[in-house]
C-alpha positions in Angstrom: 0.0 0.0 0.0 1.0 3.6 -0.6 0.6 6.5 1.9 -2.7 6.8 3.7 -3.4 10.1 1.8 -2.8 8.4 -1.6 -5.0 5.4 -0.8 -7.8 7.6 0.5 -7.7 9.5 -2.8 -8.1 6.3 -4.7 -11.0 5.3 -2.5 -12.6 8.7 -3.1 -12.2 8.4 -6.9 -13.9 5.0 -6.8 -16.8 6.2 -4.6 -17.4 9.2 -6.8 -17.8 7.0 -9.8 -20.2 4.8 -7.9 -22.2 7.9 -6.7 -22.6 9.0 -10.3 -23.7 5.6 -11.5 -26.7 5.4 -9.1 -28.6 8.6 -8.5 -31.2 6.6 -6.5 -28.9 5.8 -3.6 -27.6 7.8 -0.7 -23.8 7.4 -0.2 -21.9 8.4 2.9 -18.1 7.7 3.2 -16.2 8.3 6.4 -12.5 8.4 7.3 -11.3 8.9 10.9 -14.9 9.6 12.0 -15.3 12.4 9.4 -17.5 12.3 6.4 -15.4 13.0 3.3 -18.2 12.2 0.8 -21.9 12.5 1.4 -24.5 12.6 -1.3 -28.3 12.1 -1.0 -30.5 10.1 -3.4 -32.2 12.2 -6.0 -34.2 12.1 -9.2 -32.0 12.0 -12.3 -33.9 14.6 -14.4 -35.0 17.1 -11.8 -32.1 17.1 -9.4 -29.3 15.3 -11.3 -27.4 18.5 -12.0 -27.1 19.2 -8.2 -25.6 15.7 -7.6 -23.2 16.1 -10.5 -22.1 19.4 -8.9 -21.5 17.7 -5.6 -19.3 15.1 -7.3 -17.6 17.1 -10.1 -17.7 20.6 -8.6 -20.1 23.6 -8.8 -18.1 25.2 -11.6 -18.7 22.3 -13.9 -22.4 22.1 -13.0 -22.8 25.8 -13.7 -21.0 25.6 -17.0 -22.4 22.4 -18.4 -25.3 21.6 -20.7 -27.6 18.6 -20.5 -27.9 16.4 -23.6 -30.0 13.4 -24.6 -30.2 11.5 -27.8 -31.4 8.1 -28.9 -31.2 5.9 -32.0 -31.8 2.3 -32.7 -30.6 0.2 -29.7 -28.5 3.1 -28.4 -29.1 6.1 -26.1 -26.9 8.6 -24.5 -27.7 11.3 -21.9 -25.8 13.4 -19.4 -23.8 16.6 -19.0 -20.9 18.1 -21.0 -18.9 21.2 -20.2 -19.3 24.3 -22.2 -16.1 25.2 -24.1 -15.6 28.0 -21.5 -14.9 25.3 -18.9 -12.0 23.0 -19.5 -9.2 21.2 -17.7 -5.5 20.9 -18.1 -5.8 17.1 -17.9 -8.6 14.6 -18.5 -9.4 14.2 -14.8 -13.1 15.2 -14.9 -14.4 12.7 -17.4 -17.0 10.1 -16.4 -18.4 7.7 -18.9 -20.8 4.9 -18.2 -21.9 2.0 -20.4 -25.1 0.3 -19.1 -24.3 1.6 -15.7 -20.7 0.5 -15.6 -17.9 3.2 -15.4 -15.4 2.5 -18.2 -12.5 4.1 -20.1 -12.7 3.7 -23.9 -10.4 5.1 -26.6 -13.3 5.2 -29.1 -15.4 7.3 -26.9 -12.5 9.6 -25.9 -11.7 10.2 -29.6 -15.3 10.9 -30.5 -15.7 13.5 -27.8 -12.3 15.0 -28.6 -13.4 15.5 -32.3 -16.7 17.1 -31.1 -14.7 19.7 -29.2 -11.9 20.1 -31.7 -12.5 23.6 -33.0 -14.0 25.2 -29.9 -11.5 24.1 -27.2 -8.2 25.8 -26.6 -5.2 23.7 -27.5 -3.9 21.5 -24.8 -7.2 21.7 -22.8 -9.6 18.8 -22.0 -13.4 18.9 -21.7 -15.3 17.6 -18.7 -18.3 15.3 -19.0 -20.6 12.9 -17.2 -22.3 10.7 -19.8 -24.4 7.6 -19.7 -24.6 5.3 -22.7 -27.3 2.6 -22.8 -26.8 0.0 -25.6 -27.9 -3.5 -26.4 -25.7 -5.7 -24.1 -25.1 -8.1 -27.0 -23.2 -5.2 -28.8 -20.7 -4.8 -26.0 -17.8 -7.1 -24.9 -17.3 -6.4 -21.2 -14.4 -8.9 -21.0 -12.0 -6.8 -23.0 -9.9 -6.0 -20.0 -9.1 -7.9 -16.7 -10.3 -5.0 -14.5 -13.5 -4.6 -16.5 -12.6 -0.9 -16.9 -12.6 -1.2 -20.7 -15.1 -2.6 -23.1 -15.1 -3.4 -26.8 -18.0 -2.3 -29.0 -19.1 -4.7 -31.7 -19.9 -1.7 -34.0 -17.3 0.8 -32.7 -17.6 3.1 -35.7 -21.4 3.4 -35.2 -21.0 4.2 -31.5 -18.1 6.7 -32.3 -20.2 8.6 -34.8 -23.3 8.6 -32.6 -21.4 10.1 -29.7 -19.5 12.6 -31.8 -22.7 13.8 -33.5 -24.6 14.1 -30.3 -22.0 16.0 -28.4 -21.1 18.2 -31.4 -24.7 19.1 -32.0 -25.2 20.0 -28.4 -22.2 22.3 -28.4 -23.2 23.9 -31.8 -26.8 24.6 -30.6 -25.7 26.3 -27.4 -26.3 30.0 -28.2 -25.2 33.0 -26.1 -27.4 33.5 -23.1 -27.9 36.7 -21.2 -27.0 35.1 -18.0 -23.8 33.6 -19.3 -20.8 35.1 -17.5 -18.0 33.8 -19.6 -15.2 31.5 -18.5 -14.1 31.3 -14.9 -10.5 32.1 -15.9 -11.7 35.5 -17.3 -13.9 36.2 -14.3 -10.9 35.8 -12.0 -9.2 38.7 -13.8 -12.2 40.9 -13.0 -12.4 39.6 -9.4 -8.7 40.7 -8.9 -9.7 44.2 -9.8 -12.8 44.1 -7.5 -10.7 42.9 -4.6 -8.1 45.6 -5.2 -10.8 48.2 -5.4 -12.5 47.0 -2.2 -9.2 47.1 -0.2 -8.1 50.4 -1.7 -4.9 48.7 -2.8 -3.1 49.1 -6.1 -4.5 47.5 -9.2 -3.1 44.1 -10.1 0.4 44.3 -11.6 -0.7 43.1 -15.0 -3.2 46.0 -15.4 -2.8 48.0 -18.5 -1.7 51.6 -18.0 -1.2 53.6 -21.3 2.2 55.1 -21.7 2.5 58.9 -22.1 1.6 59.8 -25.7 0.2 56.4 -26.5 -2.9 56.0 -28.5 -5.1 53.2 -30.0 -2.8 53.2 -33.0 -0.1 51.7 -30.9 -2.2 48.6 -30.2 -1.5 45.8 -32.7 -3.0 42.4 -33.0 -0.6 39.6 -32.0 -0.5 36.1 -33.4 -0.6 35.3 -37.1 1.0 38.5 -38.4 -0.7 38.3 -41.8 0.1 41.9 -42.7 -1.9 45.1 -42.7 -4.6 43.9 -45.1 -8.0 44.8 -43.7 -11.5 44.1 -44.8 -12.9 47.2 -46.6 -16.4 45.9 -47.1 -18.8 44.5 -44.6 -21.6 43.3 -46.9 -21.4 39.8 -45.5 -22.7 41.0 -42.1 -24.5 44.2 -42.8 -27.7 42.9 -44.3 -30.4 44.9 -42.5 -29.5 47.4 -39.8 -31.0 46.2 -36.5 -33.6 48.3 -34.6 -32.2 50.0 -31.5 -33.6 48.6 -28.2 -35.6 51.0 -26.1 -34.2 49.5 -22.9 -31.4 47.1 -21.9 -34.1 44.5 -20.9 -35.3 44.4 -24.5 -31.8 43.8 -25.9 -31.0 40.5 -27.5 -28.5 38.1 -25.8 -25.3 40.0 -26.9 -27.0 43.3 -26.6 -26.5 46.4 -28.7 -23.2 48.0 -29.5 -22.3 51.3 -27.9 -18.7 51.8 -28.9 -15.5 50.3 -30.4 -12.3 50.1 -28.2 -8.8 50.4 -29.7 -10.2 49.1 -33.0 -10.2 45.6 -31.5 -13.1 45.2 -29.1 -16.8 46.0 -29.4 -18.5 47.2 -26.2 -22.2 46.3 -26.1 -25.0 46.6 -23.5 -27.4 43.8 -22.7 -29.9 43.1 -19.9 -27.2 41.6 -17.8 -24.5 44.4 -18.1 -21.6 45.0 -20.4 -20.6 42.6 -23.2 -17.0 42.8 -24.6 -16.5 41.2 -28.0 -13.2 40.5 -29.8 -14.4 41.4 -33.3 -11.7 39.6 -35.2 -12.2 36.3 -33.3 -16.0 36.6 -33.6 -16.0 37.3 -37.3 -13.4 34.5 -37.9 -15.8 32.0 -36.3 -18.7 33.3 -38.5 -16.7 33.0 -41.7 -15.4 29.6 -40.7 -18.9 28.2 -40.1 -20.0 29.6 -43.5 -17.0 28.1 -45.2 -17.6 24.7 -43.6 -21.3 24.7 -44.5 -20.5 25.6 -48.1 -17.7 23.1 -48.4 -19.8 20.2 -47.0 -22.6 21.0 -49.4 -20.1 21.3 -52.3 -21.2 24.7 -53.3 -18.5 27.1 -52.3 -19.3 30.3 -54.3 -16.3 31.5 -56.3 -15.4 34.7 -58.0 -13.0 35.0 -61.0 -10.2 37.6 -60.5 -10.4 40.5 -63.1 -6.6 40.4 -63.1 -5.2 37.0 -62.3 -2.7 37.0 -59.5 0.8 35.7 -60.3 2.8 34.5 -57.4 6.5 33.6 -57.5 7.3 30.4 -55.6 10.0 27.7 -55.5 10.0 25.0 -58.2 8.9 22.6 -55.5 5.9 24.7 -54.6 5.0 25.2 -58.2 5.0 21.4 -58.7 2.9 21.0 -55.5 0.3 23.5 -56.8 0.1 21.6 -60.1 -0.2 18.3 -58.3 -3.0 19.5 -56.0 -4.9 21.7 -58.4 -8.1 19.6 -57.9 -7.8 20.0 -54.1 -7.5 23.8 -54.6 -10.7 23.6 -56.7 -12.6 21.9 -53.8 -11.7 24.9 -51.6 -12.8 27.4 -54.3 -9.4 28.3 -55.8 -8.4 27.9 -59.4 -4.6 27.7 -59.3 -2.4 26.9 -62.2 1.3 26.4 -62.7 2.9 29.2 -64.7 6.4 28.4 -65.7 9.1 26.8 -63.6 8.8 28.9 -60.5 5.5 30.7 -60.4 1.8 30.0 -60.2 -1.3 32.0 -61.2 -4.5 32.3 -59.2 -7.6 32.9 -61.5 -10.5 32.2 -59.1 -11.1 32.5 -55.3 -14.0 31.8 -52.9 -16.4 34.8 -52.8 -16.2 34.9 -49.0 -12.5 35.7 -49.3 -12.6 38.4 -51.9 -11.1 40.9 -49.5 -8.4 38.5 -48.1 -4.7 38.6 -48.7 -4.8 35.9 -51.4 -1.1 35.9 -52.0 -0.2 35.0 -48.4 -3.2 32.7 -48.1 -2.2 30.5 -51.1 1.4 30.3 -49.8 0.1 29.1 -46.4 -2.2 26.5 -48.1 0.8 25.3 -50.1 2.7 24.9 -46.8 -0.1 22.9 -45.4 -0.1 20.7 -48.5 3.6 20.1 -48.1 3.2 19.2 -44.5 0.2 16.8 -44.9 1.9 15.2 -47.9 -1.1 13.3 -49.3 -4.5 14.2 -50.5 -6.0 11.7 -48.0 -4.4 13.5 -45.0 -5.4 16.8 -46.5 -9.0 15.7 -46.6 -8.8 14.8 -42.9 -7.4 18.2 -42.2 -9.9 20.3 -44.3 -11.2 22.1 -41.3 -7.7 23.3 -40.5 -7.4 24.7 -44.0 -10.9 26.3 -43.8 -9.8 27.8 -40.5 -6.8 29.4 -42.2 -9.1 30.7 -44.9 -11.5 32.1 -42.4 -8.8 33.9 -40.6 -7.8 35.8 -43.8 -11.4 36.5 -44.6 -12.4 38.0 -41.3 -12.4 41.6 -40.3 -8.9 42.7 -39.0 -7.9 44.7 -36.0 -8.1 48.5 -36.4 -10.9 48.2 -38.9 -13.2 51.1 -37.8 -16.8 49.8 -37.7 -20.0 51.8 -37.5 -22.6 51.1 -34.8 -24.8 49.4 -37.5 -21.9 47.2 -38.5 -21.1 46.3 -34.9 -24.8 45.4 -34.3 -24.8 43.3 -37.5 -21.8 41.4 -36.2 -23.5 40.7 -32.9 -26.7 39.5 -34.6 -24.6 37.1 -36.8 -22.8 35.8 -33.7 -26.2 35.0 -32.1 -27.2 33.1 -35.2 -23.9 31.2 -35.7 -23.0 27.8 -34.2 -20.1 27.7 -31.7 -19.8 31.5 -31.9 -18.6 31.8 -28.3 -15.1 30.6 -29.4 -13.0 31.4 -32.3 -11.5 28.6 -34.5 -8.5 28.4 -32.1 -10.6 27.9 -29.0 -10.2 31.5 -27.7 -13.3 33.2 -26.3 -15.0 35.6 -28.7 -16.8 37.5 -25.9 -17.1 37.9 -22.2 -19.7 39.5 -19.9 -19.3 41.9 -17.0 -22.5 41.8 -15.0 -24.0 44.9 -13.3 -23.2 43.4 -9.9 -19.5 43.1 -10.9 -19.4 46.6 -12.1 -21.1 47.8 -9.0 -18.5 46.1 -6.9 -15.7 47.7 -8.9 -17.1 51.2 -8.0 -18.3 50.2 -4.5 -21.9 51.0 -5.3 -24.3 50.1 -2.5 -21.6 49.6 0.1 
């Protein structure tokens, strides 16, 4: 045996799994005459979330969504974390098959794919899921400890779980009561604590240098150049009506101003909404590209003046080799001599993008993936790159109507709470948080 503390932790983990497997039982665990785990029986549907919170933590319960789906001989239900709640390791993942707690690579892979373009790199989702399936379709003797199973139709189970989880995430739209990720609320709480104690602001607070101005703020990350979107026709369809009161505002509210050419400040019924306009528009364009690609109808636009790009002989050969792949993504690219290519047609969604740099990046991806099969598997990564180029850039001055149009598009777009790289696109500061900052009512 190991140390008492380590063994107690193992016992606690086992008991928590048991507690989640049977909501109809009361479980009390004692150590040295002290209860270290105590949960009461409850109804799964009406009080299940409370029990999950007792076992997995209140943060998970508050930032999770309930899902349920059924098909022939298979059903899944339970709770999955919003992308705003994630872990540095896979330590808050509970999966049950016919009431038995199991670990399964097929299930883990399916859930990973469902979160792949909404979760920040290196982070893991949390979930408590229950799968009911025909016992004849499961081999429970696949592992001596019975912790693993083997599905007779693993592909069917994999796709069912991936579709169910992915659909639940996609259909989760911004809510007025949503506060954003805990890690971002902690930043605000630091300021609140500092204000309440009259101490200095946190050391990482931003204080402009003398003579600084918004023009000194630049967007970090991709460094795709100073190309900006000069048109906003994709978003500006019909100017929204102004709300008479904050309570009448939609989930993301109505824009009131733009900050440093990067953020949109909006007011909703809950308080202040701050939107990263590039990240938000990137997600919108990405979802549009994915939908068009999957339907095989990416709208394209011929260039009035074909674009000639000087490349290495190797890249020229690569462009020629993968010309059909380029066509699938809406580009008509042809080899032009030994060391150059010519672009004659591009996707309509990317008409304001830096096509030169984008094509070079796609060639780099092609070179990395090496084969068309691997490229097909990575099409979302390529579409993500395209969306980044096609989205509005930092320092693009937007009108109030354009900002409101962007907010409405976010509300109508799946997975709009995160950009393609898993970063949040917006956060909320509630009136209560703002009141605490200014010590109102104290």
